Backbone and ligand atoms as CSV (ligand in chain L), in Angstrom:
chain,resi,resn,atom,element,x,y,z
A,1,MET,N,N,-0.261,-15.118,33.440
A,1,MET,CA,C,-1.587,-14.554,33.683
A,1,MET,C,C,-1.574,-13.047,33.402
A,2,GLY,N,N,-2.677,-12.507,32.876
A,2,GLY,CA,C,-2.766,-11.075,32.651
A,2,GLY,C,C,-4.180,-10.605,32.910
A,3,VAL,N,N,-4.395,-9.282,32.854
A,3,VAL,CA,C,-5.744,-8.751,33.047
A,3,VAL,C,C,-6.101,-7.936,31.820
A,4,LEU,N,N,-7.211,-8.310,31.160
A,4,LEU,CA,C,-7.653,-7.632,29.955
A,4,LEU,C,C,-9.103,-7.227,30.187
A,5,GLN,N,N,-9.390,-5.938,30.084
A,5,GLN,CA,C,-10.743,-5.418,30.322
A,5,GLN,C,C,-11.301,-5.936,31.643
A,6,GLY,N,N,-10.436,-5.956,32.661
A,6,GLY,CA,C,-10.864,-6.346,33.996
A,6,GLY,C,C,-11.003,-7.839,34.200
A,7,VAL,N,N,-10.745,-8.635,33.151
A,7,VAL,CA,C,-10.895,-10.094,33.259
A,7,VAL,C,C,-9.506,-10.729,33.306
A,8,VAL,N,N,-9.343,-11.716,34.208
A,8,VAL,CA,C,-8.060,-12.420,34.297
A,8,VAL,C,C,-7.969,-13.416,33.142
A,9,VAL,N,N,-6.891,-13.338,32.346
A,9,VAL,CA,C,-6.735,-14.239,31.196
A,9,VAL,C,C,-5.380,-14.939,31.275
A,10,MET,N,N,-5.283,-16.113,30.619
A,10,MET,CA,C,-4.019,-16.842,30.586
A,10,MET,C,C,-3.207,-16.383,29.381
A,11,ILE,N,N,-2.123,-15.700,29.659
A,11,ILE,CA,C,-1.231,-15.274,28.585
A,11,ILE,C,C,-0.207,-16.375,28.353
A,12,GLU,N,N,-0.159,-16.902,27.128
A,12,GLU,CA,C,0.791,-17.962,26.797
A,12,GLU,C,C,1.843,-17.440,25.829
A,13,ARG,N,N,2.973,-18.154,25.814
A,13,ARG,CA,C,4.002,-17.896,24.822
A,13,ARG,C,C,4.111,-19.114,23.927
A,14,THR,N,N,4.167,-18.892,22.631
A,14,THR,CA,C,4.350,-20.020,21.727
A,14,THR,C,C,5.454,-19.745,20.730
A,15,PHE,N,N,5.837,-20.826,20.015
A,15,PHE,CA,C,6.920,-20.735,19.045
A,15,PHE,C,C,6.362,-20.905,17.645
A,16,SER,N,N,6.877,-20.114,16.711
A,16,SER,CA,C,6.496,-20.274,15.317
A,16,SER,C,C,7.715,-20.087,14.427
A,17,MET,N,N,7.638,-20.641,13.234
A,17,MET,CA,C,8.743,-20.501,12.281
A,17,MET,C,C,8.179,-20.281,10.885
A,18,VAL,N,N,8.623,-19.210,10.231
A,18,VAL,CA,C,8.298,-19.004,8.821
A,18,VAL,C,C,9.315,-19.845,8.046
A,19,LYS,N,N,8.809,-20.855,7.331
A,19,LYS,CA,C,9.674,-21.894,6.765
A,19,LYS,C,C,10.389,-21.431,5.483
A,20,PRO,N,N,11.397,-22.221,5.049
A,20,PRO,CA,C,12.196,-21.826,3.875
A,20,PRO,C,C,11.377,-21.495,2.631
A,21,ASP,N,N,10.287,-22.248,2.381
A,21,ASP,CA,C,9.487,-21.978,1.169
A,21,ASP,C,C,8.917,-20.562,1.191
A,22,ALA,N,N,8.481,-20.114,2.377
A,22,ALA,CA,C,7.896,-18.769,2.487
A,22,ALA,C,C,8.971,-17.691,2.345
A,23,VAL,N,N,10.159,-17.976,2.877
A,23,VAL,CA,C,11.259,-17.004,2.750
A,23,VAL,C,C,11.646,-16.869,1.281
A,24,ILE,N,N,11.825,-18.024,0.611
A,24,ILE,CA,C,12.231,-18.022,-0.809
A,24,ILE,C,C,11.162,-17.357,-1.680
A,25,ARG,N,N,9.883,-17.540,-1.325
A,25,ARG,CA,C,8.794,-16.959,-2.124
A,25,ARG,C,C,8.549,-15.482,-1.813
A,26,GLY,N,N,9.240,-14.956,-0.801
A,26,GLY,CA,C,9.087,-13.528,-0.492
A,26,GLY,C,C,7.771,-13.186,0.173
A,27,ILE,N,N,7.261,-14.102,1.012
A,27,ILE,CA,C,5.981,-13.827,1.679
A,27,ILE,C,C,6.120,-13.783,3.213
A,28,ILE,N,N,7.347,-13.492,3.684
A,28,ILE,CA,C,7.556,-13.378,5.147
A,28,ILE,C,C,6.589,-12.338,5.718
A,29,GLY,N,N,6.540,-11.176,5.092
A,29,GLY,CA,C,5.721,-10.066,5.602
A,29,GLY,C,C,4.249,-10.438,5.654
A,30,GLU,N,N,3.769,-11.081,4.593
A,30,GLU,CA,C,2.358,-11.507,4.538
A,30,GLU,C,C,2.030,-12.447,5.710
A,31,VAL,N,N,2.948,-13.391,5.965
A,31,VAL,CA,C,2.704,-14.370,7.028
A,31,VAL,C,C,2.723,-13.682,8.396
A,32,LEU,N,N,3.751,-12.862,8.620
A,32,LEU,CA,C,3.869,-12.203,9.938
A,32,LEU,C,C,2.720,-11.226,10.159
A,33,SER,N,N,2.247,-10.600,9.081
A,33,SER,CA,C,1.181,-9.607,9.265
A,33,SER,C,C,-0.107,-10.272,9.742
A,34,ARG,N,N,-0.335,-11.525,9.339
A,34,ARG,CA,C,-1.537,-12.226,9.810
A,34,ARG,C,C,-1.473,-12.479,11.316
A,35,ILE,N,N,-0.265,-12.766,11.806
A,35,ILE,CA,C,-0.089,-12.989,13.246
A,35,ILE,C,C,-0.345,-11.677,13.996
A,36,GLU,N,N,0.217,-10.592,13.473
A,36,GLU,CA,C,0.044,-9.296,14.137
A,36,GLU,C,C,-1.413,-8.829,14.089
A,37,LYS,N,N,-2.050,-9.005,12.905
A,37,LYS,CA,C,-3.436,-8.526,12.764
A,37,LYS,C,C,-4.390,-9.295,13.659
A,38,LYS,N,N,-4.066,-10.549,13.933
A,38,LYS,CA,C,-4.915,-11.359,14.818
A,38,LYS,C,C,-4.911,-10.802,16.240
A,39,GLY,N,N,-3.867,-10.027,16.561
A,39,GLY,CA,C,-3.772,-9.449,17.907
A,39,GLY,C,C,-2.723,-10.113,18.767
A,40,LEU,N,N,-2.010,-11.106,18.186
A,40,LEU,CA,C,-0.927,-11.738,18.946
A,40,LEU,C,C,0.297,-10.818,18.921
A,41,LYS,N,N,1.107,-10.937,19.953
A,41,LYS,CA,C,2.262,-10.029,20.092
A,41,LYS,C,C,3.547,-10.785,19.771
A,42,ILE,N,N,4.314,-10.277,18.803
A,42,ILE,CA,C,5.626,-10.856,18.493
A,42,ILE,C,C,6.606,-10.304,19.518
A,43,VAL,N,N,7.174,-11.193,20.338
A,43,VAL,CA,C,8.076,-10.731,21.415
A,43,VAL,C,C,9.534,-11.128,21.162
A,44,GLY,N,N,9.752,-11.915,20.090
A,44,GLY,CA,C,11.116,-12.281,19.703
A,44,GLY,C,C,11.099,-12.699,18.252
A,45,MET,N,N,12.172,-12.336,17.501
A,45,MET,CA,C,12.171,-12.699,16.075
A,45,MET,C,C,13.587,-12.611,15.528
A,46,LYS,N,N,13.978,-13.620,14.742
A,46,LYS,CA,C,15.265,-13.519,14.036
A,46,LYS,C,C,15.273,-14.425,12.817
A,47,MET,N,N,16.087,-14.013,11.814
A,47,MET,CA,C,16.294,-14.867,10.637
A,47,MET,C,C,17.551,-15.676,10.880
A,48,ILE,N,N,17.413,-16.994,10.703
A,48,ILE,CA,C,18.556,-17.871,10.957
A,48,ILE,C,C,18.597,-18.982,9.900
A,49,ARG,N,N,19.727,-19.663,9.862
A,49,ARG,CA,C,19.763,-20.960,9.181
A,49,ARG,C,C,19.721,-22.012,10.263
A,50,VAL,N,N,18.775,-22.929,10.206
A,50,VAL,CA,C,18.602,-23.942,11.253
A,50,VAL,C,C,19.817,-24.886,11.231
A,51,SER,N,N,20.417,-25.115,12.387
A,51,SER,CA,C,21.574,-26.029,12.473
A,51,SER,C,C,21.061,-27.478,12.508
A,52,GLU,N,N,22.002,-28.411,12.294
A,52,GLU,CA,C,21.626,-29.826,12.348
A,52,GLU,C,C,21.071,-30.176,13.728
A,53,ASP,N,N,21.724,-29.636,14.761
A,53,ASP,CA,C,21.287,-29.908,16.135
A,53,ASP,C,C,19.878,-29.345,16.394
A,54,GLN,N,N,19.640,-28.112,15.962
A,54,GLN,CA,C,18.309,-27.506,16.157
A,54,GLN,C,C,17.242,-28.309,15.408
A,55,ALA,N,N,17.544,-28.730,14.165
A,55,ALA,CA,C,16.569,-29.497,13.372
A,55,ALA,C,C,16.258,-30.830,14.059
A,56,SER,N,N,17.285,-31.504,14.567
A,56,SER,CA,C,17.012,-32.818,15.174
A,56,SER,C,C,16.243,-32.660,16.475
A,57,ARG,N,N,16.450,-31.557,17.199
A,57,ARG,CA,C,15.665,-31.346,18.432
A,57,ARG,C,C,14.212,-30.968,18.096
A,58,LEU,N,N,14.052,-30.089,17.106
A,58,LEU,CA,C,12.695,-29.653,16.730
A,58,LEU,C,C,11.859,-30.832,16.232
A,59,TYR,N,N,12.487,-31.708,15.442
A,59,TYR,CA,C,11.746,-32.794,14.811
A,59,TYR,C,C,12.008,-34.147,15.462
A,60,SER,N,N,12.390,-34.166,16.738
A,60,SER,CA,C,12.716,-35.438,17.397
A,60,SER,C,C,11.549,-36.435,17.356
A,61,VAL,N,N,10.298,-35.935,17.427
A,61,VAL,CA,C,9.151,-36.873,17.409
A,61,VAL,C,C,8.967,-37.534,16.040
A,62,HIS,N,N,9.571,-36.952,15.019
A,62,HIS,CA,C,9.414,-37.510,13.661
A,62,HIS,C,C,10.604,-38.373,13.249
A,63,ARG,N,N,11.553,-38.605,14.165
A,63,ARG,CA,C,12.825,-39.266,13.808
A,63,ARG,C,C,12.637,-40.608,13.099
A,64,GLU,N,N,11.616,-41.355,13.487
A,64,GLU,CA,C,11.414,-42.683,12.883
A,64,GLU,C,C,10.540,-42.646,11.626
A,65,LYS,N,N,10.040,-41.472,11.282
A,65,LYS,CA,C,9.119,-41.387,10.131
A,65,LYS,C,C,9.905,-41.461,8.814
A,66,PRO,N,N,9.268,-41.997,7.769
A,66,PRO,CA,C,9.982,-42.124,6.489
A,66,PRO,C,C,10.404,-40.786,5.884
A,67,PHE,N,N,9.688,-39.706,6.239
A,67,PHE,CA,C,9.993,-38.406,5.638
A,67,PHE,C,C,10.987,-37.572,6.458
A,68,TYR,N,N,11.566,-38.173,7.530
A,68,TYR,CA,C,12.425,-37.392,8.440
A,68,TYR,C,C,13.606,-36.727,7.719
A,69,GLY,N,N,14.301,-37.506,6.876
A,69,GLY,CA,C,15.483,-36.966,6.184
A,69,GLY,C,C,15.116,-35.775,5.315
A,70,GLU,N,N,14.010,-35.941,4.593
A,70,GLU,CA,C,13.515,-34.872,3.698
A,70,GLU,C,C,13.134,-33.622,4.524
A,71,LEU,N,N,12.528,-33.884,5.681
A,71,LEU,CA,C,12.073,-32.802,6.565
A,71,LEU,C,C,13.256,-31.954,7.054
A,72,VAL,N,N,14.310,-32.653,7.496
A,72,VAL,CA,C,15.495,-31.943,8.011
A,72,VAL,C,C,16.206,-31.213,6.879
A,73,SER,N,N,16.345,-31.867,5.722
A,73,SER,CA,C,17.066,-31.161,4.655
A,73,SER,C,C,16.258,-29.966,4.155
A,74,PHE,N,N,14.920,-30.072,4.127
A,74,PHE,CA,C,14.109,-28.923,3.702
A,74,PHE,C,C,14.247,-27.741,4.673
A,75,ILE,N,N,14.164,-28.022,5.964
A,75,ILE,CA,C,14.160,-26.920,6.946
A,75,ILE,C,C,15.528,-26.214,6.982
A,76,ARG,N,N,16.593,-26.935,6.491
A,76,ARG,CA,C,17.933,-26.353,6.475
A,76,ARG,C,C,18.321,-25.828,5.089
A,77,SER,N,N,17.367,-25.866,4.139
A,77,SER,CA,C,17.702,-25.557,2.751
A,77,SER,C,C,17.819,-24.062,2.463
A,78,ALA,N,N,17.297,-23.234,3.331
A,78,ALA,CA,C,17.324,-21.773,3.148
A,78,ALA,C,C,17.052,-21.162,4.527
A,79,PRO,N,N,17.257,-19.861,4.672
A,79,PRO,CA,C,16.959,-19.252,5.979
A,79,PRO,C,C,15.494,-19.405,6.366
A,80,VAL,N,N,15.250,-19.318,7.646
A,80,VAL,CA,C,13.889,-19.298,8.194
A,80,VAL,C,C,13.790,-18.089,9.127
A,81,VAL,N,N,12.568,-17.733,9.499
A,81,VAL,CA,C,12.381,-16.690,10.514
A,81,VAL,C,C,11.724,-17.345,11.721
A,82,VAL,N,N,12.444,-17.345,12.847
A,82,VAL,CA,C,11.860,-17.916,14.065
A,82,VAL,C,C,11.221,-16.791,14.876
A,83,VAL,N,N,10.057,-17.107,15.452
A,83,VAL,CA,C,9.252,-16.078,16.098
A,83,VAL,C,C,8.740,-16.576,17.451
A,84,ALA,N,N,8.870,-15.731,18.464
A,84,ALA,CA,C,8.265,-16.004,19.767
A,84,ALA,C,C,7.026,-15.122,19.864
A,85,ILE,N,N,5.909,-15.750,20.218
A,85,ILE,CA,C,4.612,-15.062,20.152
A,85,ILE,C,C,3.902,-15.163,21.493
A,86,GLU,N,N,3.303,-14.055,21.898
A,86,GLU,CA,C,2.627,-14.014,23.202
A,86,GLU,C,C,1.181,-13.580,23.015
A,87,GLY,N,N,0.296,-14.135,23.808
A,87,GLY,CA,C,-1.097,-13.705,23.761
A,87,GLY,C,C,-1.985,-14.649,24.542
A,88,GLU,N,N,-3.252,-14.234,24.681
A,88,GLU,CA,C,-4.214,-15.081,25.374
A,88,GLU,C,C,-4.409,-16.374,24.556
A,89,SER,N,N,-4.234,-17.529,25.188
A,89,SER,CA,C,-4.349,-18.836,24.503
A,89,SER,C,C,-3.543,-18.874,23.210
A,90,ALA,N,N,-2.331,-18.316,23.254
A,90,ALA,CA,C,-1.539,-18.142,22.026
A,90,ALA,C,C,-1.296,-19.464,21.291
A,91,VAL,N,N,-1.123,-20.578,22.030
A,91,VAL,CA,C,-0.826,-21.862,21.373
A,91,VAL,C,C,-1.984,-22.269,20.464
A,92,SER,N,N,-3.190,-22.315,21.007
A,92,SER,CA,C,-4.326,-22.781,20.190
A,92,SER,C,C,-4.731,-21.730,19.155
A,93,VAL,N,N,-4.605,-20.460,19.490
A,93,VAL,CA,C,-4.947,-19.416,18.508
A,93,VAL,C,C,-4.021,-19.533,17.288
A,94,MET,N,N,-2.718,-19.727,17.519
A,94,MET,CA,C,-1.778,-19.869,16.401
A,94,MET,C,C,-2.085,-21.117,15.575
A,95,ARG,N,N,-2.408,-22.230,16.245
A,95,ARG,CA,C,-2.688,-23.466,15.497
A,95,ARG,C,C,-3.905,-23.282,14.584
A,96,ARG,N,N,-4.922,-22.567,15.084
A,96,ARG,CA,C,-6.102,-22.340,14.234
A,96,ARG,C,C,-5.785,-21.371,13.104
A,97,LEU,N,N,-4.936,-20.375,13.422
A,97,LEU,CA,C,-4.571,-19.366,12.412
A,97,LEU,C,C,-3.800,-20.004,11.249
A,98,ILE,N,N,-2.921,-20.991,11.547
A,98,ILE,CA,C,-2.084,-21.542,10.458
A,98,ILE,C,C,-2.820,-22.605,9.648
A,99,GLY,N,N,-3.770,-23.324,10.243
A,99,GLY,CA,C,-4.517,-24.344,9.507
A,99,GLY,C,C,-3.857,-25.714,9.523
A,100,SER,N,N,-4.513,-26.679,8.856
A,100,SER,CA,C,-4.064,-28.079,8.875
A,100,SER,C,C,-2.680,-28.247,8.252
A,101,THR,N,N,-1.972,-29.304,8.730
A,101,THR,CA,C,-0.610,-29.579,8.241
A,101,THR,C,C,-0.580,-29.725,6.721
A,102,ASP,N,N,-1.492,-30.510,6.183
A,102,ASP,CA,C,-1.533,-30.677,4.729
A,102,ASP,C,C,-2.274,-29.473,4.144
A,103,ALA,N,N,-1.506,-28.603,3.533
A,103,ALA,CA,C,-2.082,-27.328,3.087
A,103,ALA,C,C,-3.204,-27.508,2.058
A,104,LYS,N,N,-3.212,-28.655,1.364
A,104,LYS,CA,C,-4.308,-28.906,0.397
A,104,LYS,C,C,-5.643,-28.987,1.116
A,105,GLU,N,N,-5.578,-29.430,2.389
A,105,GLU,CA,C,-6.807,-29.603,3.166
A,105,GLU,C,C,-7.066,-28.455,4.129
A,106,ALA,N,N,-6.130,-27.539,4.229
A,106,ALA,CA,C,-6.277,-26.428,5.179
A,106,ALA,C,C,-7.406,-25.494,4.720
A,107,SER,N,N,-8.180,-25.012,5.672
A,107,SER,CA,C,-9.325,-24.160,5.326
A,107,SER,C,C,-8.881,-22.832,4.732
A,108,PRO,N,N,-9.640,-22.349,3.753
A,108,PRO,CA,C,-9.406,-20.996,3.258
A,108,PRO,C,C,-9.491,-20.013,4.429
A,109,GLY,N,N,-8.666,-18.996,4.401
A,109,GLY,CA,C,-8.638,-18.039,5.518
A,109,GLY,C,C,-7.490,-18.323,6.465
A,110,THR,N,N,-7.014,-19.577,6.478
A,110,THR,CA,C,-5.832,-19.884,7.296
A,110,THR,C,C,-4.580,-19.574,6.462
A,111,VAL,N,N,-3.437,-19.459,7.163
A,111,VAL,CA,C,-2.190,-19.138,6.450
A,111,VAL,C,C,-1.886,-20.218,5.412
A,112,ARG,N,N,-1.923,-21.492,5.842
A,112,ARG,CA,C,-1.610,-22.568,4.906
A,112,ARG,C,C,-2.695,-22.716,3.839
A,113,GLY,N,N,-3.952,-22.560,4.247
A,113,GLY,CA,C,-5.068,-22.696,3.298
A,113,GLY,C,C,-5.011,-21.662,2.193
A,114,ASP,N,N,-4.507,-20.496,2.494
A,114,ASP,CA,C,-4.454,-19.425,1.494
A,114,ASP,C,C,-3.158,-19.411,0.702
A,115,LEU,N,N,-2.070,-19.929,1.296
A,115,LEU,CA,C,-0.757,-19.660,0.692
A,115,LEU,C,C,-0.001,-20.893,0.227
A,116,SER,N,N,-0.547,-22.096,0.396
A,116,SER,CA,C,0.192,-23.296,0.002
A,116,SER,C,C,-0.747,-24.427,-0.391
A,117,CYS,N,N,-0.195,-25.399,-1.109
A,117,CYS,CA,C,-0.937,-26.625,-1.468
A,117,CYS,C,C,-0.147,-27.849,-1.036
A,118,SER,N,N,0.896,-27.680,-0.262
A,118,SER,CA,C,1.846,-28.754,0.006
A,118,SER,C,C,1.818,-29.178,1.470
A,119,LYS,N,N,2.181,-30.447,1.728
A,119,LYS,CA,C,2.284,-30.907,3.117
A,119,LYS,C,C,3.664,-30.592,3.689
A,120,SER,N,N,4.697,-30.714,2.870
A,120,SER,CA,C,6.061,-30.488,3.367
A,120,SER,C,C,6.436,-29.000,3.290
A,121,MET,N,N,6.067,-28.345,2.191
A,121,MET,CA,C,6.370,-26.910,2.052
A,121,MET,C,C,5.097,-26.145,2.429
A,122,ASN,N,N,4.817,-26.140,3.730
A,122,ASN,CA,C,3.532,-25.615,4.184
A,122,ASN,C,C,3.664,-24.283,4.941
A,123,VAL,N,N,4.680,-23.492,4.537
A,123,VAL,CA,C,4.801,-22.066,4.886
A,123,VAL,C,C,5.211,-21.773,6.326
A,124,ILE,N,N,4.570,-22.423,7.283
A,124,ILE,CA,C,4.740,-21.993,8.685
A,124,ILE,C,C,4.615,-23.183,9.637
A,125,HIS,N,N,5.344,-23.111,10.737
A,125,HIS,CA,C,5.221,-24.079,11.828
A,125,HIS,C,C,4.724,-23.325,13.061
A,126,ALA,N,N,3.909,-23.982,13.879
A,126,ALA,CA,C,3.574,-23.434,15.199
A,126,ALA,C,C,3.443,-24.579,16.184
A,127,SER,N,N,3.897,-24.397,17.393
A,127,SER,CA,C,3.877,-25.449,18.420
A,127,SER,C,C,2.455,-25.952,18.649
A,128,ASP,N,N,2.352,-27.283,18.898
A,128,ASP,CA,C,1.013,-27.866,19.048
A,128,ASP,C,C,0.544,-28.003,20.494
A,129,SER,N,N,1.381,-27.641,21.457
A,129,SER,CA,C,0.962,-27.674,22.869
A,129,SER,C,C,1.844,-26.687,23.641
A,130,LEU,N,N,1.382,-26.346,24.847
A,130,LEU,CA,C,2.155,-25.415,25.675
A,130,LEU,C,C,3.507,-26.027,26.050
A,131,GLU,N,N,3.487,-27.334,26.314
A,131,GLU,CA,C,4.727,-28.037,26.665
A,131,GLU,C,C,5.728,-27.991,25.506
A,132,ASN,N,N,5.249,-28.276,24.298
A,132,ASN,CA,C,6.141,-28.216,23.134
A,132,ASN,C,C,6.566,-26.792,22.829
A,133,ALA,N,N,5.684,-25.834,23.084
A,133,ALA,CA,C,6.053,-24.426,22.868
A,133,ALA,C,C,7.272,-24.063,23.712
A,134,GLN,N,N,7.245,-24.486,24.972
A,134,GLN,CA,C,8.367,-24.166,25.856
A,134,GLN,C,C,9.649,-24.836,25.381
A,135,LYS,N,N,9.530,-26.102,24.954
A,135,LYS,CA,C,10.711,-26.829,24.452
A,135,LYS,C,C,11.253,-26.171,23.184
A,136,GLU,N,N,10.356,-25.831,22.262
A,136,GLU,CA,C,10.776,-25.301,20.964
A,136,GLU,C,C,11.339,-23.877,21.101
A,137,LEU,N,N,10.731,-23.075,21.981
A,137,LEU,CA,C,11.288,-21.731,22.226
A,137,LEU,C,C,12.723,-21.850,22.740
A,138,ALA,N,N,12.958,-22.832,23.618
A,138,ALA,CA,C,14.291,-22.990,24.218
A,138,ALA,C,C,15.336,-23.439,23.184
A,139,ILE,N,N,14.887,-24.088,22.105
A,139,ILE,CA,C,15.830,-24.503,21.049
A,139,ILE,C,C,16.363,-23.281,20.289
A,140,PHE,N,N,15.511,-22.275,20.141
A,140,PHE,CA,C,15.849,-21.168,19.243
A,140,PHE,C,C,16.079,-19.822,19.924
A,141,PHE,N,N,15.638,-19.656,21.148
A,141,PHE,CA,C,15.756,-18.349,21.804
A,141,PHE,C,C,16.380,-18.457,23.189
A,142,ASP,N,N,17.242,-17.480,23.514
A,142,ASP,CA,C,17.637,-17.258,24.907
A,142,ASP,C,C,16.522,-16.425,25.526
A,143,GLU,N,N,16.343,-16.556,26.840
A,143,GLU,CA,C,15.310,-15.784,27.545
A,143,GLU,C,C,15.456,-14.281,27.253
A,144,LYS,N,N,16.695,-13.796,27.196
A,144,LYS,CA,C,16.908,-12.346,27.010
A,144,LYS,C,C,16.584,-11.872,25.576
A,145,GLU,N,N,16.350,-12.811,24.674
A,145,GLU,CA,C,15.989,-12.422,23.302
A,145,GLU,C,C,14.480,-12.211,23.148
A,146,MET,N,N,13.722,-12.471,24.218
A,146,MET,CA,C,12.277,-12.238,24.171
A,146,MET,C,C,11.977,-10.991,25.000
A,147,LEU,N,N,11.340,-10.016,24.370
A,147,LEU,CA,C,11.241,-8.684,24.941
A,147,LEU,C,C,9.820,-8.373,25.401
A,148,SER,N,N,9.745,-7.475,26.365
A,148,SER,CA,C,8.453,-7.127,26.942
A,148,SER,C,C,8.029,-5.723,26.488
A,149,TYR,N,N,6.809,-5.615,25.995
A,149,TYR,CA,C,6.250,-4.295,25.642
A,149,TYR,C,C,4.736,-4.415,25.555
A,150,GLU,N,N,4.053,-3.273,25.563
A,150,GLU,CA,C,2.584,-3.294,25.472
A,150,GLU,C,C,2.159,-2.939,24.065
A,151,ARG,N,N,1.205,-3.684,23.492
A,151,ARG,CA,C,0.611,-3.260,22.225
A,151,ARG,C,C,-0.497,-2.278,22.520
A,152,LEU,N,N,-0.505,-1.142,21.760
A,152,LEU,CA,C,-1.491,-0.091,22.013
A,152,LEU,C,C,-2.918,-0.578,21.793
A,153,ASP,N,N,-3.085,-1.541,20.857
A,153,ASP,CA,C,-4.437,-1.982,20.499
A,153,ASP,C,C,-4.901,-3.194,21.291
A,154,ALA,N,N,-4.128,-3.603,22.320
A,154,ALA,CA,C,-4.419,-4.866,23.020
A,154,ALA,C,C,-5.886,-4.966,23.437
A,155,LYS,N,N,-6.454,-3.891,23.943
A,155,LYS,CA,C,-7.823,-4.008,24.453
A,155,LYS,C,C,-8.879,-4.020,23.349
A,156,TRP,N,N,-8.471,-3.751,22.091
A,156,TRP,CA,C,-9.440,-3.716,20.997
A,156,TRP,C,C,-9.507,-5.019,20.219
A,157,VAL,N,N,-8.429,-5.805,20.239
A,157,VAL,CA,C,-8.395,-6.966,19.343
A,157,VAL,C,C,-8.687,-8.307,19.999
A,158,CYS,N,N,-8.648,-8.410,21.312
A,158,CYS,CA,C,-8.908,-9.706,21.946
A,158,CYS,C,C,-10.096,-9.605,22.898
L,1,CMP,P1,P,4.991,-29.047,10.968
L,1,CMP,O1,O,3.791,-29.509,11.708
L,1,CMP,O2,O,5.369,-27.640,10.956
L,1,CMP,O3,O,6.243,-29.906,11.478
L,1,CMP,C1,C,6.389,-31.250,11.080
L,1,CMP,C2,C,6.317,-31.276,9.577
L,1,CMP,O4,O,6.457,-32.527,8.973
L,1,CMP,C3,C,4.947,-30.827,9.148
L,1,CMP,O5,O,4.809,-29.475,9.432
L,1,CMP,C4,C,4.963,-31.172,7.682
L,1,CMP,O6,O,5.526,-30.129,6.903
L,1,CMP,C5,C,5.910,-32.366,7.671
L,1,CMP,N1,N,5.186,-33.578,7.334
L,1,CMP,C6,C,4.212,-34.175,8.049
L,1,CMP,N2,N,3.811,-35.286,7.413
L,1,CMP,C7,C,4.539,-35.388,6.270
L,1,CMP,C8,C,4.584,-36.324,5.213
L,1,CMP,N3,N,3.786,-37.389,5.198
L,1,CMP,N4,N,5.471,-36.102,4.215
L,1,CMP,C9,C,6.282,-35.021,4.247
L,1,CMP,N5,N,6.282,-34.100,5.234
L,1,CMP,C10,C,5.417,-34.288,6.222
């Protein structure tokens, strides 16, 4: 919970990942800048190669799907940037910011709608619920890797 302009708001933490296609294409900065410009606060960030264990935990709900093998090998094919994000209704705000899973159908103005045409190489992941956000953050971050600070523009952007 937080207080913004005298109003009590629910501050959430969510998980996001800039996927291998975006890293290889050199658009990490473009993707992260959209998150920052929206007014969300990046409170943790690192470039990693996803381990087999991390991939199987992240994609456990897709284990029985026909594309599971392809999904795991893609996410491990190059480095990714994992990001912990904080803000008012951060989970739903991030989901709207990134757009539909199939980037061909994602609305213009969203990250996927503007930067991809693919369902598998769709630039960015963001948790789809608060419960999954907590699970996914725990896969990639220790509590001490998420830092606390105030954004100077907080009262102007939300
Ligand atoms: P994301 O929501 O970040 O995490 C699960 C990913 O599975 C999803 O993005 C897509 O990239 C991928 N995915 C979903 N459906 C398919 C599909 N039918 N074929 C290939 N990849 C898919």
